[in-house]
C-alpha positions as CSV (number, residue, x, y, z in Angstrom):
1,M,10.8,-1.7,2.2
2,L,9.0,1.6,1.8
3,R,7.3,2.2,-1.6
4,P,8.3,5.1,-3.8
5,S,5.0,6.8,-3.0
6,H,5.8,6.5,0.7
7,L,9.3,8.0,0.2
8,I,7.8,10.9,-1.8
9,T,5.3,11.6,1.0
10,I,8.1,11.5,3.6
11,A,10.3,13.8,1.5
12,V,7.6,16.3,0.8
13,A,6.5,16.4,4.5
14,A,10.1,16.9,5.6
15,A,10.5,19.7,3.0
16,A,7.4,21.4,4.2
17,F,8.5,21.2,7.9
18,Y,11.9,22.6,6.9
19,L,10.4,25.5,5.1
20,Y,8.3,26.2,8.2
21,A,11.4,26.0,10.3
22,L,13.0,28.6,8.1
23,A,10.0,30.9,8.4
24,S,9.7,30.5,12.1
25,D,13.5,30.5,12.8
26,N,13.3,27.1,14.5
27,A,16.8,25.8,14.3
28,L,16.2,22.5,16.0
29,L,13.3,21.6,13.8
30,G,15.4,22.6,10.7
31,L,18.3,20.4,11.9
32,L,16.0,17.4,12.4
33,V,14.2,17.5,9.0
34,K,16.6,19.1,6.6
35,P,18.5,15.8,5.8
36,V,15.3,13.8,5.3
37,P,14.5,14.6,1.6
38,V,18.0,13.5,0.5
39,L,17.9,10.5,2.7
40,A,14.6,9.6,1.0
41,L,16.4,9.9,-2.4
42,I,19.1,7.5,-1.2
43,A,16.4,5.0,-0.1
44,W,14.7,5.5,-3.5
45,L,17.9,4.8,-5.4
46,Y,18.5,1.5,-3.6
47,Q,15.2,0.3,-5.2
48,G,16.6,0.9,-8.7
49,P,19.3,-0.7,-10.8
50,D,22.6,-1.6,-9.0
51,T,25.3,0.1,-11.2
52,V,28.6,1.7,-10.6
53,Y,27.1,5.0,-11.6
54,R,24.4,4.6,-8.9
55,H,27.1,3.7,-6.4
56,W,28.9,7.0,-6.8
57,I,25.7,9.1,-6.9
58,V,24.7,7.5,-3.6
59,I,28.1,8.4,-2.1
60,G,27.6,12.0,-3.3
61,L,24.1,12.1,-1.7
62,G,25.6,10.7,1.5
63,F,28.1,13.5,1.7
64,S,25.3,15.9,0.9
65,V,23.4,14.7,3.9
66,L,26.5,15.3,6.1
67,G,26.7,18.8,4.6
68,D,23.1,19.5,5.3
69,V,23.6,18.6,8.9
70,L,26.7,20.7,9.3
71,L,25.2,23.8,7.7
72,A,22.0,23.4,9.8
73,V,23.8,23.2,13.2
74,P,23.4,26.5,15.0
75,A,27.1,27.2,14.9
76,D,29.6,28.5,12.3
77,L,30.5,25.2,10.6
78,F,30.6,26.6,7.1
79,V,34.1,25.3,6.3
80,F,33.1,21.8,7.4
81,G,29.9,21.9,5.4
82,L,31.9,23.2,2.4
83,A,34.2,20.2,2.8
84,A,31.3,17.8,2.9
85,F,29.8,19.2,-0.3
86,L,33.2,19.3,-1.9
87,C,33.3,15.5,-1.4
88,A,29.8,15.2,-2.8
89,H,30.8,17.0,-6.0
90,L,33.9,14.8,-6.3
91,A,31.7,11.7,-6.1
92,Y,29.3,13.1,-8.7
93,L,32.3,14.0,-10.9
94,R,33.5,10.4,-10.6
95,A,30.0,9.1,-11.6
96,Y,29.8,11.3,-14.6
97,C,33.4,10.4,-15.7
98,N,32.3,6.8,-15.5
99,M,29.6,7.5,-18.1
100,T,31.6,9.5,-20.7
101,L,35.0,11.0,-21.2
102,R,34.2,12.9,-24.4
103,P,35.7,16.4,-24.4
104,A,32.4,18.3,-24.8
105,L,34.3,21.6,-25.4
106,P,31.2,23.9,-25.3
107,A,30.3,22.4,-21.9
108,L,33.9,22.9,-20.8
109,L,33.8,26.6,-21.8
110,L,30.5,27.2,-20.1
111,S,31.5,25.5,-16.9
112,A,34.9,27.3,-16.8
113,A,33.1,30.7,-17.3
114,T,30.6,29.9,-14.6
115,G,33.2,28.9,-12.1
116,S,35.6,31.7,-12.8
117,T,32.9,34.3,-12.7
118,L,31.5,33.1,-9.4
119,L,35.0,33.0,-7.9
120,G,35.8,36.4,-9.2
121,V,32.6,37.9,-7.7
122,L,33.3,36.2,-4.3
123,A,37.0,37.1,-4.2
124,S,36.2,40.7,-4.8
125,H,34.4,40.8,-1.5
126,S,37.3,39.9,0.8
127,L,37.1,36.1,1.4
128,G,40.2,36.3,3.5
129,P,41.4,32.9,4.8
130,L,38.5,31.3,2.9
131,L,39.9,32.2,-0.5
132,V,41.8,29.0,-1.1
133,P,38.9,26.7,0.1
134,V,36.4,28.6,-2.0
135,A,38.7,28.6,-5.0
136,L,39.1,24.8,-4.7
137,Y,35.4,24.4,-4.4
138,A,34.7,26.6,-7.4
139,L,37.2,24.5,-9.5
140,T,35.5,21.3,-8.3
141,I,32.0,22.3,-9.1
142,S,33.1,23.6,-12.5
143,A,34.6,20.2,-13.3
144,M,31.5,18.5,-12.0
145,L,29.3,20.7,-14.1
146,W,31.4,20.1,-17.2
147,R,31.1,16.3,-17.0
148,A,27.4,16.5,-16.1
149,L,26.7,18.6,-19.2
150,A,28.8,16.2,-21.2
151,C,26.4,13.5,-20.1
152,G,23.4,15.7,-20.8
153,G,19.8,15.2,-20.0
154,I,18.6,15.2,-16.4
155,A,22.1,14.7,-15.1
156,G,23.1,18.1,-16.6
157,L,19.9,19.7,-15.3
158,G,20.7,18.4,-11.8
159,A,24.2,19.7,-11.9
160,C,23.0,23.1,-13.1
161,M,20.6,23.4,-10.2
162,F,23.2,22.3,-7.7
163,V,25.7,24.9,-9.0
164,F,22.9,27.6,-8.9
165,S,22.2,26.7,-5.3
166,D,25.8,26.9,-4.4
167,S,26.2,30.2,-6.2
168,L,23.3,31.7,-4.2
169,I,24.9,30.5,-0.9
170,G,28.1,32.3,-1.9
171,I,26.3,35.5,-2.9
172,D,24.1,35.5,0.2
173,R,27.0,34.9,2.6
174,F,29.8,37.0,1.0
175,V,28.3,39.5,-1.3
176,S,24.8,40.7,-0.5
177,P,22.4,38.8,1.9
178,F,18.8,38.8,0.8
179,A,15.6,37.6,2.5
180,A,14.6,35.0,-0.1
181,A,18.0,33.4,-0.3
182,P,17.3,30.4,2.1
183,Y,14.2,29.5,0.2
184,L,15.8,29.8,-3.3
185,I,18.9,27.9,-2.1
186,I,17.1,24.9,-0.7
187,G,14.6,24.8,-3.5
188,A,17.3,24.7,-6.2
189,Y,19.3,22.2,-4.1
190,W,16.4,19.7,-3.7
191,L,15.5,20.0,-7.3
192,G,19.2,19.4,-8.3
193,Q,19.6,16.4,-6.0
194,W,16.3,14.9,-7.3
195,A,17.5,15.3,-10.9
196,I,20.9,13.8,-10.2
197,A,19.3,10.9,-8.3
198,S,16.8,10.4,-11.2
199,S,19.7,10.1,-13.6
200,A,20.9,7.1,-11.7
201,R,17.5,5.6,-11.1
202,H,16.1,5.6,-14.6
203,G,18.4,3.4,-16.7
204,L,21.7,5.0,-17.4
205,T,24.1,2.3,-18.6
206,D,27.5,2.1,-16.9
207,K,30.3,2.7,-19.4
208,V,33.9,3.8,-19.0
209,L,35.6,5.1,-22.0
210,T,39.3,4.3,-21.7
211,Q,40.5,4.2,-25.2
212,S,42.5,7.3,-26.0
213,G,41.5,9.1,-29.1
214,A,38.1,7.4,-29.2
215,Q,35.7,9.2,-31.6
216,G,32.1,9.6,-30.9
217,A,32.5,8.8,-27.3
218,G,29.4,7.6,-25.6
219,S,27.1,10.0,-23.8
220,C,24.3,9.7,-21.3
């Protein structure tokens, strides 16, 4: 089994090669190395506590790897990549709901405002047939962000970075492309995935709150 230090080395090397692939417009190299950092996170998680929370986070990371590959293929597979990341967010949502079901109303309001603002900006730029898929995606990431913020800590940070990365993808693709977008998107994405994985690796206790009307519901 690879040691964590070895996995870090592999992930950092792959990330560096991917950034080089972006700068040199090398699609094949990008396709080969882009999934590696998240695959390293999966391997890292399997060295940690075996919990239900970790199970769902690993599923989310797995769908993220699929999304990485689909978006790196030199063809327009955006809708399929969107579907893969939608499944990833649903898996993360399930993980966070397993940790706490407390309402967290401020987090709900912030998440709803974030999702509705992003959808409003994108919809104002003629999404066409992508309107419904993008709206569904915006709803899902808003729900995921809400539950992650309800958990708090590094889980919330990871979700915020993931949502930021997704927002940049939408802005770059549908609103106003900009040169730094690929670098900002992947940087925020990797940071978000690392934070989400860390929330599963470093001792969160599995707890499902099923009692209705429970007060002081547990949090991460």
